[in-house]
C-alpha positions in Angstrom: -19.7 16.1 10.3 -22.0 13.6 12.8 -22.7 11.3 9.9 -18.9 11.2 9.1 -17.8 11.0 12.9 -20.4 8.2 13.8 -18.8 6.3 10.4 -15.8 6.2 11.3 -16.5 5.6 14.6 -18.0 2.4 13.8 -15.4 1.1 11.2 -12.7 1.9 13.4 -13.5 -0.9 15.3 -12.1 -4.4 13.9 -14.2 -7.2 15.5 -11.5 -9.2 17.4 -13.7 -10.2 20.0 -16.3 -12.3 17.6 -17.0 -15.9 18.6 -15.7 -18.5 16.9 -19.1 -20.9 16.6 -21.4 -20.2 13.7 -24.8 -21.8 12.6 -24.7 -24.5 10.3 -26.4 -22.1 7.5 -22.4 -20.1 8.0 -20.9 -23.3 8.0 -21.5 -23.9 4.3 -20.8 -20.6 3.2 -18.6 -19.7 1.4 -19.2 -22.5 -1.4 -17.6 -20.5 -4.6 -15.0 -17.7 -5.2 -15.8 -14.2 -3.6 -15.2 -11.0 -5.5 -13.9 -7.8 -3.7 -15.1 -5.0 -5.2 -12.1 -2.4 -4.4 -12.7 1.6 -5.5 -9.5 2.5 -7.0 -6.7 1.5 -9.7 -4.7 -1.1 -9.4 -1.2 -0.1 -8.4 -2.4 0.8 -4.9 -4.7 -2.2 -4.3 -5.1 -3.7 -0.9 -2.9 -7.3 -0.4 -5.7 -8.7 1.7 -7.1 -10.8 -1.0 -5.3 -13.9 -0.8 -4.8 -14.1 3.0 -8.8 -13.6 3.4 -9.4 -16.1 0.8 -7.2 -18.2 2.5 -9.1 -17.9 5.8 -12.4 -18.3 4.1 -11.7 -21.2 2.2 -12.3 -19.9 -1.5 -10.7 -17.7 -3.5 -10.9 -13.8 -3.4 -10.6 -12.2 -6.7 -9.9 -8.4 -6.7 -12.2 -6.4 -9.2 -11.2 -2.7 -9.6 -13.7 -0.5 -10.5 -12.3 3.4 -10.3 -14.0 6.6 -11.2 -16.8 9.0 -9.8 -14.6 9.4 -6.7 -15.0 5.7 -5.9 -19.2 6.0 -6.4 -18.9 3.5 -9.3 -17.4 0.5 -7.2 -19.5 1.3 -4.6 -23.1 1.3 -6.3 -21.6 -2.1 -7.9 -21.4 -3.4 -4.6 -24.6 -2.4 -3.4 -26.5 -3.8 -6.5 -24.8 -7.4 -5.9 -27.2 -9.9 -4.6 -27.2 -9.9 -1.0 -25.6 -13.2 -0.6 -22.2 -12.4 1.0 -20.1 -13.2 -2.5 -19.6 -9.4 -3.1 -17.5 -7.8 -0.7 -16.4 -4.0 -0.8 -12.8 -2.5 -0.4 -13.8 0.7 1.1 -12.7 4.1 2.3 -13.8 7.3 4.0 -13.8 9.3 0.5 -15.9 6.5 -1.7 -18.3 5.8 1.5 -18.7 8.7 3.1 -17.7 12.1 1.6 -18.4 11.4 -2.1 -22.1 10.5 -0.8 -22.3 13.7 1.3 -21.0 15.7 -1.5 -22.8 14.2 -4.5 -25.5 12.8 -5.4 -24.5 9.2 -6.2 -27.7 6.6 -5.4 -26.1 5.4 -2.1 -25.4 6.3 1.7 -22.9 5.4 4.1 -25.2 3.7 5.9 -26.4 0.9 3.5 -23.5 -1.3 4.2 -22.5 -3.4 7.0 -18.9 -2.7 8.4 -16.6 -6.1 8.6 -13.8 -4.5 9.9 -11.0 -1.6 9.5 -7.8 -2.6 7.9 -5.6 0.9 8.4 -5.9 4.4 9.1 -3.7 5.9 6.5 -1.3 8.7 6.8 -1.5 11.2 4.1 1.8 12.7 2.9 2.3 15.7 0.4 4.9 14.6 -2.0 6.6 16.5 -4.6 9.0 15.9 -7.2 12.9 15.0 -5.6 14.5 17.5 -7.8 11.9 20.3 -6.6 13.4 23.3 -5.0 11.1 23.0 -2.1 12.8 21.3 1.1 9.9 21.9 3.3 6.1 22.7 3.9 7.1 26.3 4.7 9.3 26.6 1.0 6.0 25.1 -0.9 4.0 27.6 1.1 6.1 30.6 0.5 6.4 30.1 -3.5 2.5 29.5 -4.0 1.9 32.8 -2.1 4.4 34.2 -4.0 2.7 33.5 -7.2 -0.7 32.5 -6.8 -2.3 30.0 -9.1 0.8 29.0 -10.9 1.2 25.5 -9.2 -1.0 22.8 -9.3 -1.7 19.6 -7.4 -3.5 16.2 -8.3 -6.1 14.5 -6.2 -9.4 12.2 -6.9 -12.2 14.8 -6.5 -13.6 14.9 -3.3 -11.5 12.4 -1.5 -9.5 12.6 2.0 -6.4 13.9 0.6 -8.1 16.1 -1.7 -9.8 17.7 1.2 -6.9 17.8 3.3 -4.9 19.8 0.8 -7.8 22.3 0.6 -7.6 22.1 4.3 -3.7 23.5 4.0 -4.8 25.9 1.4 -7.2 27.4 3.3 -5.0 27.6 6.5 -2.2 29.1 4.4 -3.9 31.2 2.3 -2.9 29.6 -0.8 -4.2 29.6 -4.3 -3.7 25.9 -5.9 -5.2 24.4 -9.1 -6.8 20.9 -8.6 -5.9 18.7 -11.7 -9.1 15.5 -11.0 -7.2 12.5 -10.9 -8.7 8.9 -11.2 -6.9 7.1 -8.5 -3.5 7.4 -6.6 -1.3 5.6 -9.0 -2.4 7.7 -11.8 -1.7 10.7 -9.1 1.8 9.5 -8.8 2.2 9.4 -12.7 1.3 12.7 -13.1 3.4 14.0 -10.4 6.7 11.8 -11.6 5.8 13.2 -15.3 5.4 17.3 -14.3 1.7 17.0 -15.2 1.1 18.4 -11.1 3.7 19.9 -9.0 2.5 18.1 -5.9 0.7 15.4 -5.0 -1.0 14.3 -1.5 -1.9 10.9 -1.1 -1.8 7.9 0.9 1.7 6.7 2.0 1.7 3.5 0.5 0.8 5.0 -2.7 4.2 7.1 -2.6 6.1 5.0 -0.4 8.1 3.4 -3.0 9.4 6.2 -5.1 9.9 8.3 -1.8 12.2 5.5 -0.4 13.5 5.1 -4.3 14.4 8.8 -4.1 12.3 9.9 -7.4 9.9 11.7 -4.6 10.5 14.0 -1.4 7.5 14.0 1.2 7.5 17.7 2.4 4.5 16.9 5.3 2.4 14.2 7.3 -0.7 15.4 7.9 -1.2 13.2 11.3 -1.1 14.0 15.0 2.6 12.0 15.0 4.8 11.1 12.3 4.7 8.0 10.7 7.0 5.2 11.7 7.9 4.4 8.5 8.9 8.0 7.4 10.4 9.0 10.5 12.1 11.9 8.6 8.9 13.8 7.4 7.8 16.1 10.0 3.8 16.8 10.3 2.3 19.6 8.8 1.3 20.9 12.5 5.5 20.6 13.4 5.6 23.2 10.4 3.0 25.8 11.6 0.0 24.4 10.1 -2.6 22.5 12.2 -4.5 20.6 9.2 -5.3 16.6 9.9 -6.3 14.1 7.7 -6.5 10.1 8.1 -8.4 8.4 5.8 -9.4 4.8 6.8 -9.2 1.7 4.1 -11.5 -1.1 5.6 -14.1 -3.7 4.6 -18.2 -3.3 3.9 -20.6 -5.2 2.7 -24.0 -4.2 1.7 -27.2 -4.4 4.3 -29.2 -7.3 3.7 -26.7 -10.4 3.7 -27.9 -12.7 6.4 -25.9 -12.1 10.0 -24.1 -15.2 9.8 -22.6 -14.4 6.7 -21.5 -11.4 8.5 -20.2 -13.1 11.1 -18.2 -15.3 9.0 -16.5 -12.4 7.3 -15.6 -10.3 10.3 -14.3 -13.7 11.9 -12.3 -14.4 9.1 -10.8 -10.6 8.7 -10.0 -10.7 12.8 -8.4 -13.9 12.0 -6.3 -12.2 9.2 -5.4 -9.1 11.6 -4.3 -11.4 14.7 -1.8 -13.3 12.1 -0.3 -10.4 11.0 -0.1 -8.6 14.4 1.6 -11.8 15.4 4.4 -12.1 12.4 4.9 -8.4 13.4 6.0 -8.6 16.8 3.1 -6.7 17.7 
């Protein structure tokens, strides 16, 4: 847990105070397109590539590499040349939780943080036609019929671990149906393959707002402003929390001035977005 807290603390700091001047070597970087490996399936991908490419003056091409709890894409980023032309869209799942639980060939500290993009909200979603209107309804049903109900999640990811935390807190037996990513999980829930889905808010937002899914709880300390009608798990009597991060990282070994250039570009994108949002 100490390692986990350390890495979360590091990635929680978006480097907005980086100096604007860079060395002559960094001024020649980048001179060609950059690949951004995304460790999840298309459909839940980050929209950062275009604005980051504009800041860097070179296209940023997204390469989705899901699988293995994010380890396949993470390992590919680690194995790439240490020249700054391969960056990693990373989460607390693939970078920290997966290597803590499995021998995947890398550690969380094999990477340098470029910066955090977001700390995500996890929503427990069910089909809109589900009889469960509240988290209490779901808990009561599962307690009355252990092992009957299923949930979908990428193994060992933060949504998976958060649902496990709820199951432990409420004394539930829910069958885990492994998924390859957030988007396949939504497909499984909509198709009735699973009964519930703990997922990042961005993954289920369109279907919740479109009336196809219902959110029963968020696992944050406070309600999400984008979903003000979905109460927290804590409000409903279950002190269970999960808030995964999404950020950019790069394998250790790249030149320091290249790392500075990437951090500066991400900081600029963050400031532009905050300005547009009136923050």
